[in-house]
N, C-alpha and C positions, 0 to 999 in steps of 0.2 A: 608674326605672319601678316603684318599690315599690308605688305605688297600684294598678297593674295586678295585681301578684302577690298583694297582700292581697285584692283583689276576687275574683280567680280562686279562691283557696283557700277563701274564705268561701262563694262560690257553689257550689263543688263539694261542700263538706261538707254543705250544706243539702239536697242531692239524693241522698245516698248512704245509704239505709236499711240495706240488706244489707251493703254494703261497710263502712259505719261500724261495724256490729256486729263484723265481722271485725277491724277496726282496734282497737276498744275492748277486745277480748279478747286482743289480741296475736297473732292468727292471721295473721301476716305472715312471708313468706319473702323476704328481700332478695337480689336477684341483683347481685353486684358488676359494675360496668361494663356495665349492661344494654343500653346502646346498641351495644356491641360483640358482643352475642349475639342470635341470632335464635330460638333454642330453649333451653329448660331441659332438661338431661339429668338424670334422677333415677331412683331405684330403688324398686320396691316389694318387699316382703319377705313370704315365706310363714311359716307357723307351724312350731313345733318340737314334739317329743313331750313329754308330761307328765313331771314329776319322779317318781323312784322312791321307794318307802318301804321301809326295811329297818331292822333293829336295829343293824347294825354298819357299814353303808355299804361293806362289802367286795364285795358282789355288784355286778358290773360292769353299769352301765346301758347303754342303747343309745346309741351315739354318733351324733349327727346335727348338722346345722347348717341354719340357715334358707336358703331359696333366694331369690336376688335376680334381678330381671328389669329390664333397662334400658328406660325409656320416655322419651317426649319431649313437651314442652309448648311450643307456639308462644309467642313474645314479640312480638306486633305493637305498633305505636305507635298510640295513640288520639290524634287531633289535630283541631284546628279553626283556621282562619286568618281574619285580618281585617287591615285596613290603614287608615292615617290619612295625610292629606297634610300637608306641612310648614307650610302656612299655618294650619291648625287648631292645630298644636302651637305655632307662633309667637304666635298670638293668646292662647293659654292662658298662655304665659310672660309676655306683655306685661301682661295684666290681673291676673295673679296668681290667677286663678280655678283651682280644682282641675280636673284633667283628668277629663273625663267617662269613667267606667269602665263604662257600661252595656253597650257591645258586648263588653268583656272578660268581664263577668259572664255575658252570654248565651252566649258561646262556651264558657265554663267549664261552664255548665249542660249544654250539648250533649255535651261530653266526659264529664261525670259521668253523664249519662243513658245514654250508650253503654256505659259500664262497668257500670252497674246493669242494663242490658238483658242483658249477657253473663252475669249471674248469675240473672236471673229470667224470661227469655223463652226460647221454643223456638228458639234460634239456636245455630249452631256456627261455629267458625273452624278450618280445617285448614291446616297448613303443616309442612314438615320432618319428616314421619312422625308427627305428633301432632295432636290435636284438642282445642280448648277446648270443654268442655261446661258446661251450666248445671244448676241444680237441677231444671229441667223436663225435661231430656233425657239426663242422665247414664245411660249404658247399664246400670249396675248398681244404680241407685236402686230402692228398694222402691216399688211402686205399689199404691195403695189406692183402691177405688171408694167414693166418698161415697154415703151413703144418699140424700141429697138436697142440692141446692145450698143453702147456708146462708142465702141471702136469699129462699128460697121459703117459702110459708106452711106447707108440710109439715115444715120444719126447725125443730122445737121445740128447746128447750134440751137436753132429754134426747137427741135425735137428734144434735145437734152434739157433745155429750159422748161419746156412743157412738162416733162417728167418730174423735174425738181419741184415745180409749183404744185403738181398733183400730189406728190408725197407730203409737201408742206401742208396742203389743205387737209389731208387725212389726219395729221397731227392736230391741226386746229379743231377739226370736228371732234376729236377726242379730248379737247380742252387743254392741249399743250401748246403754248404760244411762243416757245423759244426761250433763250437763244438756242440755235441748232448748230451742230457740226455735221457736215456731209462727208462720209467716208467712201472712197472709191478704191477698187482693186488696182493692182499694178498695170494690168492690161488696158485700163482706161486713162492712165496718166498722160501719155502724149496726146491722146485723142482730145482731151479737154484743153490742151494748150494750143490747138488749132484756132484759126480765126472763127469768131462767132458766126459770121456770114461773109459772103464774098465782098471784098473791099472794106471790111470792118477794121477799125483801129484798135480793137480789143479782142482778147481771146475768149473762149467759152468759159474758162475758169474765172476771168475777170468779170464777165457778165453774171455768173452765178453768185459771186461775192457781193454783187449789187442788190441781190434779193434781200428784202428786209428780214432781219433776225437770223440770217445765216452768217455765223461769225467766222467760219473757216471751212475750207475744203481740203481734206487730208487724204493722202495716199496711205492705205494700210496694206503692207505687203503680205500679210497673212489672210487678208480677206479673199474668199474664193472668187475666182474670175467671174465676170459678168453679173456681180451683185453690188448693190449700192445700199448704204445704210445712212439714214438721217436720224439723229438722236438729239433730244432736248437735254442739255447738259446740266441737269439738276439732280439733287440727291434722291428725290422721289421717283426718279426714272432709272438711274444706274449709280452705283458706287462700288468702290473697291473695298472689300472687307479684308482687313489685314490683321493676322494674329502673330506673325513673326516676320520682321524685315529680312531681306536676303542676307544670309550669313554663312559662315563656314564652321564645321565641327571637325576636330582633329583627334585621332587616336593612333596608337601604334600596335604592331603585332610582330611576331617572329623575333621575340626578345629585343624589340626596339630597332630591328633592321629595316622594317617597312613602316612608313607613315601613311595613314589613310586620311582622306579629306572628303567631306560631304558638303556640297553647296546646296542650301535648302532655304525655303521660304514657305510661310503659310499666308497665302493671299489668293483670293478668288473674286471674280466679278459677280455682282448681284444685280440682276435685271428685275425691275420692280413694276408692279401695276397696282391699281386700286381695287377695291372690292367690286366695283362695277366693271372690272376687266378692261378699263381704259389704260393705255400704255403710251408713253412718249417716244416710242421707237417705230420707225417706218422702214421696212425692208423691201427694196425694189429689186426685181429679178425678171 
């Protein structure tokens, strides 16, 4: 069933804008034996006091240690099922025609879309004393009020730039200095490709990419309309917790007349903050 696995992986990768960004930057935490665990137990850590300055280092500094707190993250299974009857499989083997992978690709897309939704939509999942949050609803995210929706006529290039700089300043104030990725919804995509200002030789998108420490401006088609997300792409802010790569499980029923398939993965986004409730995510709306 290599044809199914290849189709599934390809289809999933084509739909994962935000998840693919985490993967490409190595922001992944692998849970060994993910099927055998329902939650991830992890610790967040508090800050410690600043270093001392003296001429001889004899003066005794203040002894302290960071404070740790146990937290939990659910590890649900994201899955989609389909089935084929034995006659379809037999006909495929008889004619030598490649097995149609359309349904496998569709199921893979649905699995991928669900994972992307967990990152970009206002949804949560709670189990075992922990909750999965998204960029849109993480309790400690910074929240910024956009001057105007960026696809409105009032949203000139200068207005968009002012909003981006305001969001960036919020993250700097929370001690997150970049690099940042700016995610915009589909309804803003063509708007930021307009001229930055009348007679300009660059688009709004090009001007935003000139802002220091903004490494990319990405369209996330699962991000709710009229919302903008700025994220510091480091593991202390966000990471993909993965317990099982996307895979297929097969079994038969009806005396071997029907073959069942389950496309499944254990992978969830983990939005993080420190014990002082500082967070490297800014949500503009």
